[in-house]
N, C-alpha and C positions, 0 to 999 in steps of 0.2 A: 504494499500499499504506500503510495507516494504522499508527500506532505499535503498536497492539494486534495486528497480524497479521504480525509479523516471522516469517521462516522459521525455525521451531524446532519440534521434536517436541512434541506434546501429551502431558503426563504422564498416566499411567493408574493409578487406584486401583481395585482389585477388592475389594469389601467383602462382609462377611457370610459368611466362610468357616467351615465347621464340620467338614469331613472331611479327614483327613490325606491320603488318596489324591487327593482333588480339589485340595488345596493343591499337591501335587506336580505335577499336570497343569497347573494355572494358572501355577505358578512357572516351568515350562518356557517360557512365553511371555514371560518377563522383564517383568512389569509393574513399575511404579515403586514401588507400595505394595500391600500385601495387608492387609485389615482383618479383625479378629476382634472380635466384639461381646461385651462383658462385662456386658450388661444383661439381666436375667432376663425382662423383658417382651417381649423380641424373639423372633420365630420362629427367628432365627439365633443365639441364645444359645449360647456355647461350653460352658456348663455350669458348675456350682460348682467342679468339680475336673477341668478339662480335661486330657487326656493331653498331656504335654510334646511328643510326636511331632507334634502338630497344628501346632506353631510352628517346625517344621524346614523352612527354606526354602533350597534349594540355591543359588539365585542371590544372589551377594553384593551385587548392586546393588538388590535389592528390600527396601524398608523394611517392617518389621512394625508395624502400627498397632493399638493397643488402643482400642476405642470404649466410652466410658463415659457414663452418664447420671446426673448429680447424685449421684455417689458420694462418700463421705468421702475427703478428700485422702489419708489414710493408706492406704486401700484401693487407690487408684490407684497410689500409690508402690510398694506391695508387689507388685502385679501387674506393674507396669512392670519391676521387677527380676526377679521370679520367672520370667517368661516371655520375658525378654530382648527387650523391645519396643524399638522405635526412636523411637516417636512415640505420643502419645495424642490421640485425637479426642474432643472434648467435645460431646455432642449434647443437653444439657439446658439448664438455666437458669444455668449457671456464670457467675459474674461476672468482670470483668477482674481483680479482686483474687485470685480463686481461681486463674485462669490464671497470674498472676504468681508465685504461691507454687510452682507446679509448675516453672515456668521457673527459679526461683531454686535448685531442686534438680537442675538440669541436665536436665530432662525437656522435650523439644520438644513444642509444643502446636499442634493444629489445632482451631479453634473453628467450630462450625456455627452459621450465622445463617439466618433465614428472612425474605426480603424482603417477603413479604405480596403477594398477587396478587388479582385479581378484586375482590370486594366487601370484602376485608379492609383497608379503608382505615386503620384504627388501627394495624395491623401495619406498613403502609408508612410512616406518619409516625414511628413508633418506630424503624424501621430506618434513617432518614436519617443518623443520627450513630453508629450502632453500630459500623460498621467502624473508624472513627477511634478509638473508645473501646478497642477490643480490640487494635488494631495494635501498640501498644508492648509487649504481653505475649503475643503469639502469633507463630508462625512462618508459619502459613498460616490462611486462612479457607476454609470450605466453605459455599457457598450452596445451600440445599435448599428445596424447596417446602413441606415440613412438612405437617401434617395434624392430624386429631383425635388426641389422645393424644401419645405420644412416638414420635419416629422420622419417617422420610420418608413421603410419600404414594404414591410410585411414579409421580407425575405431574410434568410440567414446570411451572415457573413462567415468567413472561415475562422472558427474560434481559435484555431492553433496560432493565428496571428498574434494573439495575446501573449503567447510564450516568448515572443521576441522582444518584449518591453518589460520594464520594471513597473509593477503596480503596487504602490505602497499602502493602499487603503482597500477595504472590502468593495467588491463590485458585483453588479447584476448583469446578466446577459439578456438582451432583447433582440427583437427582429425575427419574426417568422416562426417563433416556437409554437408548436401545435400539439394537439392531444396525443399524437403518436410519438412524441419526443421524450417521454419520461425516462426511458432507459439511457438515452443519449445524454440527457442532462445529468443523470446520476453518475455517468462515467467521466464527467469533466474533471481533469486533474491539474488545474491551474491554481496556483497559490493565490489566496485571497478571494477565490470564487465564493460568493455569498448567497446568490439567489437568482431568480428569473423574473422577467417582466412579461406578462401575458396580456394579449390584447386581441387583435383582429381574428386570429385563428380559433378563438373560442366564442365567436359571436354568431348570432342568428341574423343580425343586422347591425349597422354601425352604432355602437354604444349599448347594445343589448347582449349581455353575456349569457351563454348557455351554462347554467349552474351544474347540470349533470356532467357535462364534459369537464368542467373545472374540478368537480368533486373527484372524479375518477383519476384525473391527472395528479391532483394533490395527494391523493392516497398512495399513488404509485411512487412519487418522488419522496414522500415522507417515510416510506417503508425502506429501512436500511438493512434488512435482513440479508439481501443478496449482494451487498457491496463487498 
């Protein structure tokens, strides 16, 4: 067993929640994080004035994550307080300095980075030192495949790319993880691997999660007996 495959449950973040009833269903599964997107360009945007009931999560162990894209610092801070969030996820081009200002205000930060895959050689070269630059000012990193425009592509990148860089803080894997990927996730042997970010592959429509698919997946990855 390598250092990256210690017997420990994989954390689960379910992102892109838009409907209060669906939040209640998913919350009953005890995910570690539930994500709400505050970016108007997303199909899963919570809206300009979301109903506060959307952010009611019965499980005390589930953290509420607000997802933002290049928003003014003041806007992030106001929404963090208004909707009693526990963490913010920054999915744009936010700098380490930007992240640091939020942390100084007592706001935990998860920063999304894109390793670059396939022909995107420039992205891969840029990525080599990014985790180290952000590590002092974030609590977690999230690695996503990215795509044209803002947001994820719904497709996986080559996870082994992460073995080429130093990752000093816990990280989540995102991008195209689906119901059939539980065993693959359990086999990840990269140091600091912490959890997975689940979204479009577990939906019946944008923003509406299939709780049965999530339940099966979460049961599988939390079963450590075959590691």
